[in-house]
N, C-alpha and C positions, 0 to 999 in steps of 0.2 A: 684736601678739600672735602672729601667724603667723610673723613673722620671728624672734622670740625663741625660739619652739618649734623652728624649723628649725635655728637656731644651737645650741640645746641638744642637739638630736639629733646635730649634727655633732661636738660635744664628746664625746658618748657614744661615737660611732664612733671618734674619735681615741683616746680612753682605751682602748677595747677592742682597737684595733689594736696599741697599745703592750703591753697585757697579753698578747695572743696571741703576741707575739714571744717571750715567755718559754717557749713550747712548744718552741723550738729551742735552748734554752740549759740547761745543767746543769753543776754542779760535778762533774767526773769522778772525784774522789778526792783524798785527802790527799797521796798520794805516787805517783810514777811508778816502775814497776819497769823497770829497764834491764838488758839482758843483753849480755854480751860473747860473742864466738865461743867455742864449746865449753862454754858454761854450760848446765847442765841446766835443763829447763823442765818442771815437774810438770804432769801431766794428771790432772785429778780427774774421777771419774764421779759422777753424781748420781742420776737417776731416769728412768723412762719415763712418758709421759703421752699422752693422746689427747683429741681433740675430741668423741669419741662417748661418753665416760664421764667421771665425776668421780673415778674411782679411779686413783691413781698407785702405782707400785711402785719400790722402791729397786733400782738396777741390779744390785747384787750379790746381791739376793734371787732373781733369776731363775735357774732351774736349768739353763738352756741357754746361759749365757754363761760366759766364763772366770772362775773364782773367783780371789780374790786369793791370791798365793803367800806373802805375808808378807815378801818380800825388799825391802830398801831399794834405792833407785835414785838415782843422781846425788849421792851423798854425803849424802842425807837421813837423819836419825836415825830416821825413821818408816818402817815397812814398808808394803807395799801392804795395803789393807783397813783402814787407820787412819782413824777418823772425824775429820772436821774440825769444830772448834767452830762452832756455828751460833747466830745470834741468835734471839730469840723469833719474829720474823716468818718466818724461813726454816723453822723447825720447823712453824709453823702452816700454811705453804703446801706442806708435804709434801716439803721438800728433805731428802736424806740423802747428803751429800757425803763421799766417801772417796777416799783415794789409790789409784792404780792401778799396774799393771805396765808401762804404756807408757813407753818411754824416748825422750824428745825432747831433742835437743841443738842449741842455737842454731847455725844456719848449716850443719848437717850433714844432708844428704839421706840417706834410707834407702830403698833400692829395695824391699826386702821384709824383714819381720821376723816371725818366728813368735811367736805369743802363747801358744796352747795348742791342744789337741785335746780336745773335750768329748764325752763319751758321754751320750746322753739317751734316756730310755725313751719308750714310747708315750704315757703320761700326760703327760709333759712336752712331747711333740710336740703333743698336743692343746691344751695351754695356750698354746703358742707360736702355733699356728694362730689361736686365738681372739684373741690380742693383735694379731696381724697383721691379722686381719679387722676389728678395731676401730681400725686405723690408728694404732697406738702409735708414738711417736717417742722417740729416746734423747737425753738431755741430758748432754754432757760439758762440762768447763770448763777453759780455759787462760787464765791471767793475768786471771781474773775475766770472761772473755768466754765465752758459751755457744757450743758448736760449732754451726755454722750450715749450712743448705743454701742454696746460691747460686742466684739467679734473675736474669733480666733482664726489663725491661719489654717490652711488646708491640712498641714501636717500636725496641727494642734500644738505647735511648739511655741507660738507667740500669740500674745493678745494685743489687739489694737482697738482704737476708738474711731467712731464716725460721729462727728458733731451733730447733735439734734436727734429727735426721735419722732416716729410717725404719728401724724394726726389721727389716722385710722387705717383701715384696710378694706379690701373688697374681695369677694369670691363669686363663684357661679352657683346659682340656685339649682339643686339637682332636680327639682320639680318643673320649673319653668325655663331653665337654661338662661336666665337673665342675670345680669350683675347685681349683686347685693352689696351694700355699703354699710360698714360698721365703724363707729366712732370709739376711740379709746377714752375711757372715762375713769380708769383707775391707774394710778401711777405708783410704782414701787421705786422709791428713791434710795440709792445706795451711796453713802458718803464714805470714801476711803481716806484713812488718816494714818499718820505715824507720829511718834513722839519727837519733839524738837530738842536738840542738844541744849538750847538755852532755857528749856522749860515749856510746858504746854504742848498742844497738839497742832499740827499743820495738816491741811487738806491736800491730798495728792491725787484725788480721783473723784469724779462726780458722774454717776451712771443713773439712767432712768430706764425702767422697764415698763412700758405701757401695756394695758390690756383692756379689752372691751367686755363689760359685764352687764347682763340684763338686770332689770329691777326684780325679776322673779328669782334671780339667783343670789339675792342679798338677804341679809338678816334684817327683817323688818323694813325692807326696802332701802337700807342704808349701806352697810359694809358687806362685801362679799362673804359668803358662807365659809369658804376656804380659799384664802388668798393665793396659796401656792399651787392650786390645781387649775386645770383648764375649765373655762366657763363658756357658756353660750354667749355669743356677742350681742351687743345692743345694736340692732339694725336701724338705719336711718330710713324709716318707713312708717307712714301713717295709713292705716286701713281706710279705704274710701268710704264715704258716707253715701250709702245707696240712695238715700232720699234726695241727695243733691247732685246725683249724676246727670250730666248733660246727655243730650241725644246721642252724642258721639260715643258714649260709654253705656248707653241703655242696654240692659240685659247682661252686662259684664260684672264680674265680682272682683276685678283687679284692674287697677289703673297702672300703666307702665311707669316705672320710677323715673325714666328719663323724659317723661312727657311734661309739657309746659302747663301743668294743671294749675288752676286758680287757687289762691289762698282762701280757704273756706272757713277760717277761724279755728280749725283743729290744731292741736299742739301735741308735741312729744316731750315727755319728761326725761331728762338726762341727769342722773345722780352722779356727782363727782366725788371721788374719795382718793386718799393717798396713804401710802405706808412709807416709813423712814427706817433705814437700818444703817448703823455705823459699823464699819469693818476695818480693822487695822491692816495696813499694807506696808510692812517694814522694808520691802525690797526696792521701793521707789522713793528717791529723794525729792524734796519739794522743788529743787532747782531743775529736776528732770521730769517733772510731772506732765509736761507737754509732749514728751517723747512718744507716748502711746497714740497721740493723734497723728503721728507721722510715721509710725512703723510700717503702715501699708504703703506709704509713698516711697520709703527707702528701698522697697523691692525693685524699683526701677533704676537703682544706682548703676548697674551694668550698662543700661541703655544710655544713661547720662555720660558715662565714660566713653562709650562708642561714639556718641555725638561729639565729644571733645576731640577724640582721636581723628574722626572724620574731618572736623574743622581744622585741626593742625595739619593734616595732610594737604588739604586744599590750600591753606595759607602758605605752607612751605613751598609748594609747587609755584604758586604765584610769586612768592618772595624770590625764588631762584630766577624767575623770568625778569623781575624788576632788576635784580643784580646783573643779569646779562645785558639788559638794556642800558643800564648806567655804565657799567665797567667796560664793556666791549664795544658798544655801539656809540653812545654819546661821547664818552671820554675818548674813545678811539677816533671818532671823527674830529674832535677838537685837537688831539695830539697829532693827528695826521697832517694838520695844517701848521705844524711848528708851534708858534706861540699862541695859537688859537685866534689869530686875527682874521677877520673877514674883510680883505682888502677889496676895494672897488677896482675894476679894470682901469687901466691907464689910457687916457685919451691921447689923441695925436700930438697935442702940444707938449704934454708931459713926456711922452715917449721921445719926441724930437729933442727936448731939452736934455733928457737923460742920455740920449745918444751922443749929443755934443760933448757932454761931460764925461763920456766914456763909461757910463753906468750900464749901457745896453750894448749887446753885440748884434751883429746882423741877423743871427738866428732868432733872437728875441723879437727883433722888429718884424721878421717874416711871420713868426707865430702869432703876433698881435695885430697883424695887418687887417684882419677881419673884424676887429673891434671898432665900433663906430663912435661911441661917446662915453663920457665919464659916468653917465647915469645908468648904463647897462650893467646887469649883474654878472658876476663871475661865472664862467662856465662850470667850474668845479664845485660851485655851491649848489647843492640840491637838497630836496627834502625839507626837514625842519629848519635848516639853516637859512633857507630863503625867506623865512618869516620874521627875521630879526627886526624888521621895520614895522611890522604889523601885529606881532604877537601880543603886545600890551595895549592894543587899541581898545578904547572904551566900548564895552558891549552894548547892544541894544537893550532897552528897558533896564538900564542899570539902576534906576530909581526903585525898581521892584526887587532886584537881586540883593541889594544891600539890606533891606529889611528882612528878607527871608533868611539871609545868612545870620543876621542878628538874632532872629527868633530861634534858629537852629543852635546857636551858641547858648542861648538861654535854656533850651531843652537838654542840651548836652551836659550842662552844669547840673541841672536837676537830676537827670538820670544817673550821672556819676555819683552824686551825693547819696542818692537813695540806695544804690547798689553797695556803696562803701559802708554806709550805716547799717545796712542789713547784714552784710558779711561780718561786721564787728559785733553784731548782736544787739545793737541799740534799738533797731526796729525789729520787734519780735511779736509773736502771737499774744503775749500778755499785754502789749501796748495796743489795745483794740483801736482800730482806726488810725493808728500812728503813721502807717505808710502813706495814706492819702493826706493826712494833716501836714506831715513834714514835707511831702512833695509839693503841696501848695505853698508852704513857706519858702522852700528853696526856689520855686519858680518865681515867686514875687521878688525875692532878694536878687535873683539872677537877672532881673531887669537892668541892673547896672552893666552886666556883661553884654546884654542884648543891645543896649543903647551905645556902648563903647564901640563894639565891633561894627555895628551898622553905621555909626557916624564916621568912623575912621575909613571904612571901605567906601562910603559915599564921598568923602573928601578925596580919596584916591581916584575916584571916578570923575573928579573935577566938578562935583555937584555944588550948587550954590544955595538951594533952599533946604538947609539942614533942619530947620524946625518942621517943615513938611515931612521930611524923611523920618524925623523923630516920632511924629504923630502916626505915620503909617506903621512904624515898628511897634509902637505901643498899643495900637488898636487893631491891627490886622488879624493876627492869629488869636489873641485872647478874645477879641470881639466876635469872630466867627464861632469860636468854641462856646462862648457864653450864649449867643443867640441860638445855636443848635441845641444846647441843653435846655434853654427856655422853651423852645418849640416842643421838644420831646416831653418836657415836664407837663405841658398842657394835655398831652395824650394820657400820661400816667395819672394826672389828677382826676381824670374822668373815671378811672378805675378804683379810686379811693385807696390807692396802694401807698404803703410807707416808702416805696421806692421814690415817690415824688418828693422833691426838695421843698421844704417849707418856704413860704414867701419871705419870712424874716431872714432865712439863710441866703436866699437869692439876693436880697438887699445887701446883706453882709458881704457876699462875694463881689457884688457890683462896687461896693465901697472899697474893698480890698484891691480891686483892679484899678479903679479910677483915682483913688486918693493915695495909694501907696505905690503900686507898681508903675503907673504912668509917670509920677515924679522921679522915680528911680531910673526909668528909661531916659527921661530928659536929662538927668544929671550925668548918666553914662555917655549919652550922645554929646553933651556939651564938652566933656573931657575928650572924647574921641575926635570930635570935629574941630573944636576951638583950640584946645590946649595941645593936643598931640599932632605930630606931623603926619602927612599922608605916607603910605608905603611907597618908597622910591623904587623905580624900575631901573634895571641895569642898562637898558637900551632906550633910545629915543624912537618915537613913532613917526613914520613918514607922513607927509602932508596929504598924499593921495593914497588911498588904500589899494592894494593889489587885488587883482581879480582871482577869486577862488576857482580852481579848475574843477571840472565835473568830479563828483565824489562817488565812491562805491555805495551800493544800496544800504550797507550797514552803517554808513556815516551821514547819509543824506536825509534820514528820517528818524522816527522814534524806534525803529527796529533795533538799532544798535544798543541804546541804553536798556531796552527791554531784555535783550539777550544777555548782556553783561550782568543784569540784575539777577539772573539765575544763579550765579556763583555765590554771592552773599546769602541768597536764600537757601542754597544747599548747605551752607554752614549752620544756618539757624533752624531749619525746619524740624529737626528731631526734637530740639528743646521746645519748639512751639507747641508740640503735641502735649507736653506736660503743662505748659502755661495755659493753653486753651482749656484743657480738662479741668484745671483748678478754677479758672475764671467763670466758665460757662456751664460746667457740669457739676463738679464737686464744690458748689458754693459754700457748703458747710465747712470745708477744709481751709487750710492756709498753705500758700506756697512757701516752702521752707528750705528749699535747696538753692539758696541764693549764691552759695559758693560755686555750684555748677553753672548757674545762669551768668554770674560775673565772668567766669572763665570763657564761656561761649561768647559773651558780649565783647570781651577783650579781643578774642580771635576775630570776631565779626568786624570790629573797627579796623584791625590790621588788614583784613581781607578787602574791605571797602577801599582803603587807601591804595592797596596794590592794584586792584581792578581799575580804579580811576586813573592811576598813573599810567598803566599800560594802555588804556583806552585813549588818554590824552596824547601819549607819545605817538600812537598810530594815527591819530587825527592830525597832528603836526607834520608827520611824515607824508601825509596826503596833501600838504600845503593848504590846510584849512585852519585859519587862526581864530575861528569862532569857538573857542574852547571854554569860555567862561560858563555859559549856561549848560553846555554839553557836559561839563564835569559835575555840575550840580545835579543834573538829571541822572547821570550815570551813578553817582553815589547813592541817590535815593530811589533808584529804579526797582530795587527788590521789594519796595512797598507794594508795587503792583502785584507781584507774585504772592505776597502775604495776604492781600485782599482776596486774590483768587483762592488761596488756601482757606480763607474764612468762608467763602461760598461753598467749597467742597465740604468743610467741616459741618456747616449748617445742614447740608443735604444728606450726609451719610453718617454723622456722628451724633448730632443733637436731635432731640425730640421736642423741640420748642413748638408750642401751639399758640395760636392767637395772633391777630394782626399787630397789636401793641408790642408783644414780646419780640416778634420778628423785626419790627421797626427799630426797637431798642438794640437788638443784636447788630444789625447792619449799620446803624448810625454810630454806635460806639466802636464798631470795628473800623469804620471809615475814619473816625476821629483818631483812633490809635494808629492806623496806617499813615495818616497825615503827620502825626507827631514823629513817627519813625522816618518818614520821607524827609522832613525838615532836618532832623538830626543827622541822618546818614548823608543826606545831600550836602549839608554844611561840611561834614568831615571830608567828603570827596572833593568839594570845591577847594578847601584849604590845602588839601594834599596836592591837588593839581597846581594850585597857585605857587606853593613852595617848590614843587618840582620844576615848573617853568622858569621861575626866578633863578633857581640854582643852575639850570642848564644854560640859560642865556647870560648869566653873569660871568661865565667862563669865556665869553666871546667878546672880542674887541673889533669894532668896526672903524676902519680908516676913513 
């Protein structure tokens, strides 16, 4: 027995190691863009974002950067400032990609090129300071690669990228002790390339090195005097006009930079320049050019493996418990009764008839003398066996349970498809916004599964208003999600952020929901309710429900599901640290270890099944047949602990500032926990349903 368990654990580890290898593989794209010498290379500008806030801004919406001139470059038919077509995922993640005035030519180095000189007011300076204070970074794109800041590991053995580069920086003034803010206005662009076997050159790296240079440190006020040396930074500060000082600042020669001073018409000139260098990088293949963006993430591989081993240990212990319950307890109880029949006690007439026929002896009559009627249960029937006439009784609020299970199946199909496609490499960083776009498509298509399972379960519950059940299934979860996003969008719109979903996109999402998903749910519900048969139960339900005896504290309230939810949460919480860091802190990066995530998710589902089966069995042994809702709540109860983890993460790990960013964090966290609750709750419900059907199908009632 021990040897078989050890070997099975070894097989699990082997499978998981193979799956985790998928984290280093992806399909980089359908075609490789090759450039010849002197071919133009378009540089696209996107947005700015920060780890300290959830608000993003389109690059050309900033009043202190060079606006697009509208001129075309490199023979392109589109002028600068032209919006690039985006998929749904890109729009939802806040991308606003446009063409720019940067001129890049393959193989041609540019020592210095002037972009523009921008005049900005005091109010714009104040906004720029706030953005720099929140550590905003800029995202540009060349050949589908985001402009990166280059770093090296502590031992200087490896190089890695962080997507984006700083908008500016701040330091402390040695004379006043106040913060000073400097804006980066010269960009050194490094394009790394290698020769392609088919001919031409391919880009395998895009680095941006920004710096701040004052107008006094430039040649004729344009290009820096020496690009490769340190320069005095261009401070975001306009000296006060003493003739216009208010009484508040009378007699002072300095206005605090963080003061809400009025815009008096004074401006600051910011000259923008850039340099371009092309450097050959023969050690990196085009197919592996994204690896540098994930070198820093791979340092946590050991932690991922520890998470998987921890999950396997928990799952194995629970699996052994389920094995004992099934093989020794349930089957033992059934086999102990011979053929598994649960015979009703014999009444006086039947015992008298069998005595006359010689089927009973005097000892049997004496032992049965205290039995009063045919309707009384057998004395040797105890625990879960007593519920054979009530275990399949229709639960309360079954009209709500069926739509929730249907929505859970829809989300389960979507999550499984996303993880599978990610592990296969179809969803990868080069497919910008692909994860969200494909997820939306899978969710809409899975409306068929949602309607089918909801309709068939509703029919099993003897429901008659199946069209009403269909509408609830199609509108409940998607409707709540849509209206929550709509309300959040109103707050984001007031901030003029690109995080806000455009009105046209909202109309498109509404049409996708009402015109495509709802009909698919209706079709699936029609098949599940009208065409398919209800799930048949192995035992009939008594006309009169039996009384449930007083229950232990952990079965009579929400405490039981809450406590059992700790076990699936223990399986997941280590991987949650990586997911949260990527989603809320390292928004410039991409979550790339889908192999590990898939392995942990698989173990999580197995753990949810095991926990729910054990909890359901304990409930039935307590003679409580109200297991339907309890199994659903038990399966999804770890969502409560995940939301509690979100609160802890916000308080001790994040540095989010502002009401809107905080509202977005908790709203999206609540929505994610709701998705998780429905998904795992459905898994737990179906596992408990299958377990109960299997247990009671072995029982025959005379």
